[in-house]
N, C-alpha and C positions, 0 to 999 in steps of 0.2 A: 373407505380409505381417506377421503377428504376430512371426515370428522376426526379421525385419529391424528392426522397431520395438524389439524387446527388445535386439538387438545395438547399435543406436544409443544406447539408454538406458545400457547398460553402458559403452560407450566414453565418453559424456559424464560418467558418474559417475566413471570412472577418471581422466579428465583433471582434473575439478574437485577430486577428493580428493587427487590427486598434487600439485596446486598449492596445497593448503590453506595451507601456511605458507611456501612458497617465495617468493622475491622476486628481482628483477633491478634493476640500477641504473636501467635505463630506466623500469621501473614506478615506482620511488621518485621519480625526477626529474619524472615526469609529474604527480605530485600530492604537493607538498611537505608536506602535512599529515602524511604518513607520518614526517616527521622527529620528530614528537612521541613516537614509540615507544609506550611504555606510557602516555604522556599523550595519545595520539591519542583524539579524541572518538569516541563510538560511532557508527559509520557503517553504518546499516542500508540494505541494498539488497534489494529484494524478489526472491526466487528461486522457481523452481517447486517446489511442495510435492507430493511423491509421495503419492497417495491410498492409504489402507490397503487391504489385500486385502479382497475381498468378505466381508461378515459380521462384520468387526472394527470396534469402536467404541472411541474413547478414553475412559478412565475415571479415570486418575491421572497426575500429572506430578511428577517429582522434579527439583529445580532447585538450582543453585549459581550465584550471581551476584556478580561483583565490584562494589564500589561504583561510582558514577558519577563524572563529572568533578569535579575538586577543585583547590584551591590547592596549591602545593608544600608538602611536609610540614615541611621544616626552615627555620627563620627565617634561618639563616646563608646559605642559597642566595640570599636576597634582600639581606641586609645586607652580606655580604662584598664582592660586586662593586660595590654602591652606595657603600660606604665608599672603595673604590679610586678610583672615578670622582669622588666628591666632593673627595677630596684633590687629584686632578689638576686638577679644575675650579678650585679655589681657588688652585692654583699656575699657572693659565693654560696647562696642558699638554695640553689636549684639542683634537682637530681639530673641524671643524664637525660631522662625524658623531658624534664623541664627546660634544659638547655636547648634541646632539639626543638621543642615547642616554641620557645622564645625566638629562635632563628626563623621558624616558619611564619610566626606572627609578624615579624618585621617585614617579610616579603608581602604577606597578605595585606597588611595595613598600608604599605607603600603603594600597592596596586590600587587600593580603594581610595586613596587620598584625592580629594577634589572630584570624586565620582560617586559620592554617597547617594544612594537611591536611584542612580542612573541605570538605564537599560544596558545590560552587558551584550557583547556580540552574540551570545547564545539566545538572548531575548529577541533579537532581530531575526535570527534563524527560525525560532519557534513560530513567530507570526507570519513569516513568509510561507512556512510549510502549512500552517492552518489555512491560510488564504488559498494556497494551491489545491488543497484537498476540497475546499468549499467549491472552487471553480470546477474541479473534475467531477465532483459528486452531483452537481446541479448545473450542468452546462447550459440548459435552456434559459436559466436566469441571467447568465452572463453573455448570452449570444447576441451578436449584431448581424446575423445573417438575414438576407432578404430585406434589408433596409430597417431592421428592427433597431430601436434605440435602447441602449443599456445605460441608465443613469443611476449613480450611486451617491447617496448623501452620507458622508463619513464625518464623525466628530469625536473629539476626545476632551478630557479635562485639560487644564492648562499645565499640568505636570509634565516635564520633558519626557519621562519614560513612557507615558501614555501617548504623547504626540508621536514619538519615534515608532512605537508599536503600530500606531495607525498608519504611519508612512510606510513601514515595512509591508503591512498588509496590502495597502493600496498599490504600492510599487509592484508587488507580485501579480496582482490582478491585471495591471496595465501591461506587464510583460507578457501575460498569457493572451490578452486581447487589447491591443493598443487603442481600439476604437471605443472602449469603455469611457464614459464621461464621469468624472468624480469631482464632487464639491467637498472640500475639506475645511473644517473649522475647529478651533480650540479657544472657546470663549468662556470667561468666568461666569457669564450669564447662564450657561448650560449647567446649572447646579444640580439638575436631576441626574447627571452622570456620576456624581459623587457628592455625598452630603455628610458632613460631620454631625453626628447626633450627640448633642450636649447633655442630654438627660440620662446618659448611661450611668448606672450605679457601679462604680469601680471598687469601692471599699469592700463590698460583700464578696465579689469575685476574687479580689486580691487576697483576702483572708483565707478563702477556701483553697486557693492555689498554694499559698505559703504553708498551710497545714498539710496539704497533700505531699509537698516536697519534704517537709520535716518527717513525715511518716514513712516515706518510701525511698528516700535518697540518702545514702551514707556519704555525705559530702566530705567528711574527714578522710575517707578512703581515697577519694580523688585528689584531695589536696596533698596528702602524704605521698602520692604517686609523682607529683610534680615538684614538690619542695623537699629539701633534704633535712630541714630543721623544724621540728614541731614547735619549739619554743619561739622561734622567729615568726612562724605563721600566726601564732596566737596573738602576738603583739603587733604584727604588721598587716594582717589580713582581717580587716574589720567586718567584711560581709562576704564570707566564702561562698554562700549560695549564689549571690549576685555575680561573683567572679566565674563560677562554674556555668551559670546560665549564659553569660557572655561568650564563654568558650563554645558552648553548645550552639549558640546563634551563629558564630563564625563558621563552625563545622557545618551547620545547616546550609549555609550559602556557598560552600565550596564547589558544589556541582554547577551552580549558576555562573561561576567564574572558572570554568573548566580549563581555560587557557593557562591557568597557573599550574595545573597538574600537581596539586598539593593535596595530601590526605591527612586527616587527624584521627584515623581509625585506631591508632594505638593509645589515644588519650582517654577516650571514654569507651567503656565496655558496652556490648549490645543491650544488656539489661539496664544499664544507666541511661543509655540513649532512649530506651523505651519509656522510662519514668520521666525524663526531661521532655520528651515529645508529648506525653500525656499532659504535663503541666502547660505546655505551649498550646496544645489542642483545647484545653479547658479555657485558656485565655481568649482564644478566638470564639469559642462556643458561647462564652458568657458576654463577650463584648459585642459581637454582631451576628451571632447565630440565633437559633430558635429557642434559647433557654428561657426558663420561667423568670429569670432575673431581669434580662434586658431584651428579650425577644420581641416584645410588642413595640418598644421604642425603635429597635433596629428595623423591623419590618415596616413600620409606619414611615420611616425615612426613605424607603424605596418605592413608596406609592407613586411619587411623581414619575419615576422611571417606568413603572408598569403602565401608568396612564399614557405616557409618551409612546410606548410600544403599541398599545391598542389604537391610539389616535393615528399614528403613522401608518399602521396596517390598514385601517379603514380608508385612508386617503389612497393608498396604493391599490386597494381593491376597487375603489370607486372610479378613480381617474386613470389608473394603469400607466402612470407616467414615471414611475420609479421602480427599479429592480431590487434595490437593497438599501436598508438603513443600517449602517455600521457604527457602533458606539464603542468607545475604549475608555476604561476606567480602572477601578481598583477592587481588591478582594473585599474591602469593607462595604462594598455595594452589591457585588454579585452574590455574596453569601446571604444577606437578608432578602435579596430579590428571589432567590431560589426557595427560601423558606416561605415568603409571602405567596409565591405561586404554588405552594403545596407540592413541589416536586418530591416524589416519594424518596424517602431516605434523607431528605434535606430539611425536613420540618419537624423532627422528633424532639419532644421535650423529655429530658432525663434529669431528675433531681439529684441522683446519687453521683457525685464526682468520680467515684471509682468505676462507674459503668458508662460514662459519657462516650469514651472511645469505642465502645461496643455498638453504638448506634449512630455516631457522628464523627467523621474523621476529616480534619482540615485538608489533608493532602489529597483526598478524593473530591471534596467539595470545591476547593479553590487552590489548586497548584498554580505555579506561574503559567500565565497564558490561558487560564480557565476561561471557558466561553459558553454562552447560551445561544443557540441558533433555533429560531422558529421558522420553519420552512413552509411556505404557503403553496398549495396546489389548487388548480381550478379545472372543473369539468366544463368544456366549451358548450356542451349541449344543455346541461342543466344549470350552468353558472354557479353550481355549488362550490364552496371553498372549504377545503380541509387543511389541517396543519399537522406537521410532525415536529416534535420538540426534541432537540438534541442538547445534552449537557456534555461538554468535552467530546463532542462528536459521537456520542452514544445515545441511542433512543431511550427516552425516559417515560415515566408514567405520572399522570396527574389525576386527581379524583373527579374526573368529568366522565359521565357516561358516554360510551361510544360503541358502535357496532363494527368499527373498522380498526381496532387497535393494531399497532401503536399510533394510528392516525386519529384525529378528532375533528369534528365539524366545528369550524371557526365560530359559528353563531353560538354554539354551546360553550366554547371556551371563553368567548367574549362576555357572555352573560354571567358565567361563574366568576370571572375576575372583576367585572363591574360591580357585582354585589359586594365583593371584598373591599373595593375602593370606596364604596358609598357607606 
């Protein structure tokens, strides 16, 4: 009976890990929030948590979290399409849908003004909730009972949305246990939290994405839906694809600013959203994912972060004076980190742009608030240390041999990653 249960567990684990970042058109169309891609809000679904082997208790957690939901980073993403619609409105060249869209964009752009790239109220909620579940899932780590000290080292990039994400997380932990001691910092010297890789080849990926859109997107159909005069659009709309992509970006971010309660579901059809999402997915895959084009450059950029994770874990194991290392940064770092760590489903190379979404999906790899948690457990008798790795609070698989899946012996994990770093 035990063998049957174990076999069933392994089968479920393999299925879930194999599907970690895969997607299908049917899955996408079933829930159009996926069209947000990296702007998709953090969508927590409770999954079964495998208990640690007998005798092992959690004592330390190493974490990297992307900031939570935010406004779009670049002002031009709002002002450029709004200016086009304003000019057409004043010329009387908008359809009824176009006029309605213009009115909505005025509200959306006004709400974003002066808050470009900043954490939205939802982003604060997301990080408080993630921190709360972390506390509840591993109470031993955050306990101060019987005189135990709980010290947390928390740091973020110098970008405000990351600092406030860190603050939301830390505030929730302190609410749950005021005796927790937290050191917070946001220094430019902590470059390992987010590094801009300058050697990325953008020309190759841009050409692939543009060709993909030309092949699959009927941009004129969308334009004719919004404007009432085709002669006008031919003379006044110099880059219709750029205009449509800006509209799609604004649509992607609407759930992140849910306080507006505005929808653009009538502007782009589900099939059009699928094509536009594929293009955005390709952009992230080629820029900082495991692609053959830029994958090595992106993954090399996150070696400092992986080295910090290993170094800090060794200190926590040896000295026992820290309960958690919490790091807060960006999608452009957690994406290559997951690929460098060979997390299953996060490290796949696919050369055919038509098939990338089938093996790698940005909304699964790095939605808003995406996080990596490495939880450390110790056996007091043997002093053996094992780890469980969570991506967005779900157990994942790495290519390290283990007899206690989904747990791994830390010495084996450490050895595997040190070889990659060297």
